[in-house]
N, C-alpha and C positions, 0 to 999 in steps of 0.2 A: 602610561601610554596604552590606549585601548587596543584590543586585538579582535579582528574580525573572525568570529567563530560560527561555523555552520553545523547543524545536525541534519541528517537525512535518514528517512525511514519509509517503509511502504505499508500499505493496507490492501488486502485482497489477493495475496500471492496464492493461497490455497483454496480460494473460492471457486465454485463452479458456475456462478452467475455474477454479472456485474463487472465493473472495470477494475483494473489494477491501478492503484493510485500511489504515486511516489511524491513525497513532499520534502522540501528543504526549508529550514528556518535559520535565518542569519541574524546574528546580534553582535554588537560590540560592547554589550553590558550584560555579561552572563549572570551577575548577581541579581540584577533586576528581573531577569527571566526566572532565576531560582526562587525569587520571592513570591512568584505566583504559585509555588508548590506544585509544579507540573510533575506528572508521573507517567508511567507506562499507561497508554490509553486503555488497555484491556482491564486495568484495575479501577477505572472510573466509570461512573454512570453516564448514560447518553447526555443527560442534562448538564452534568458537570463538564463533560468534554466540550459541549457547545459554549458554555460560559468561558472556559479557558481559551478556546479558539478565538473568541472575540477579543480577549485581553492580549493574546499572542499577536494578533494582527495589529494591535495598537503600538506595540513596542518592538516588533521584529519585521524584517523583510521576509516575504514568503514566495516560494516558487513551487508550483505544482505541475506534475506531468500525469495526465490521465490516459490510460490505454484501454479503450472499450474492448469487450469480449471478442467482437468480430475482428478487430485489428490484431489482438493478441493471438488469435487462431492463425491469422495470415502470417504473422512474424514467426510463429513457432514451427512453421514448416521448414525453416532453415536454421533456427536458433533455439537454445534452451531458454527457459524462463529466467534462469540466473544470468545468462548473457544479455537478455533484454533489460533486466534490472540494472546490470552493470552500465549499459549504455545510458539508461535514464539517470542514474546517479552521476555519471560523467556530465551529462547535459546540464543538470541542475548546478553542480559545483563549478562548471566552466562559466556559467552565467553569473553566479553569485560571487565568485572569486574570493573565497575566504582565505585567511592565513592558516587556519586549522580547521579540519573537518572531522567530526565524529560521525561514524556511520554504523548502522545496525547490519552486521554481515549477513548476507544471504547465502554464503558459501559455508559448507561444513568446516572448512579450514579458513578461519577468519583472517589469518596472515596472508593467505593466497589472495583473498578478495581485496584486502588492503593494498597488496602489492600491485594488483592489476589497476587499481585506481591511481596509485602513485605513478605508474608508467604514463598515464594520460594527463595528469594534473601536476601543478606546481606547488600546491599547498601540502602541508603536513597532514597525513591521514592516520586516524586512530580507528581501526576496525575491530569491533567486538560483537560477540553474540549477546543478546539481551541488552544492547547499548541503551535501549529506551528506558531501562530501569536503573541506569547508571549515570548517564549524562543528561542534564536538563535540556540542552538544545535538541537532542534526539528524542527525548520525551515530548517536547513541543512539536517536533516533526511527526511523531507517532500520532499525537492528538489531531494534528492538522489533516493527515492522510485519512485517518479514521472518520473524522467528521465529514470530509468531502465524499468519501465512499458511501457513508450512511445516507447522505443526502441524495446521491445518485440512486441508491437502492429504493428510497422512497419514491423517486420519480418513476422508476421501473414498475413499482407496485401500482401506481396510478395509471400508467400506460397500459399495463396488462389487465388491470382490474382484479388482481389476486394478491393475497398476502404471501409473498415468496420467502418470508423469513429474512435471514441475514445473507443468503446467497452461498453459504458454506455447506458442503455435503453432509456434515454431521448434524445440521439443524433439521429437526423433524418437519418444520413448516416448509423448508426448501425441498426436502425429499418428497413430501406429500404433493407439493405443487408440480414438481417435475414428473412424478409417476402419473399424476392425473393428466398433465398436458400430453405426455407421450402416448398414453392410453387413448386419448381422444383425437389427437392430431397425427400420430405416428411420425412426427418429426420434431426436432428441437424447437423450443420457443425462442423468441428474440433474446438477446443478451446472455445466451448460454455459451460457454466455452466448449465447443464441440471437439476440441483437441484433447480434452480431459478424458482419462481412462474410464471414469464412471459413465460418461455420456457415450463414448465409443462402444462400450459393452452393450448398452441398450440398443444402439443403432445396428449392432450385429445380431440383435434378437435375444440377448441375454437380459437378466434382471439388471435394473439400473444401479441398485446398491447391494 
């Protein structure tokens, strides 16, 4: 008898630009998903992620929640990013109704995160750090979230007319773009998370990084 299994993961939690993307991937044939040789998205090339994403869509049900930078700033006035992620995980799993859910814990205490999910859901929850490198459904969710976020970053690049890099503060291209934009405009560009400490420092007149 097949079991409905779902993996959930996010992309963009630590980014300073672009959306936070949370993806759920549901399957009742884990072996078929495993046969794709899905792995943690960070270990794959962009091209390979795109190829796997197309295959994942063919054999799995997918649910994606995207939170743009502006909405994330608004919600973070009252909640932490981990609370926002918890809500998104619950939204995805409530809609997909798996029997078992593997999730990449966003809390330093994985059992606490799993417990909070269990309080809101009826399925069995397995919450682990680095779940994307352990469980194929979470690997597939990691790939899905990363591909969707990368596509949004490409759209932002075209909109702004600049190469903004990956949108993460450690990326030299992202840092160079933000320094230049703030220097020329004295205000944050679109799609920047102004609630982030790196941006707040610059708005107070300090160095951005």
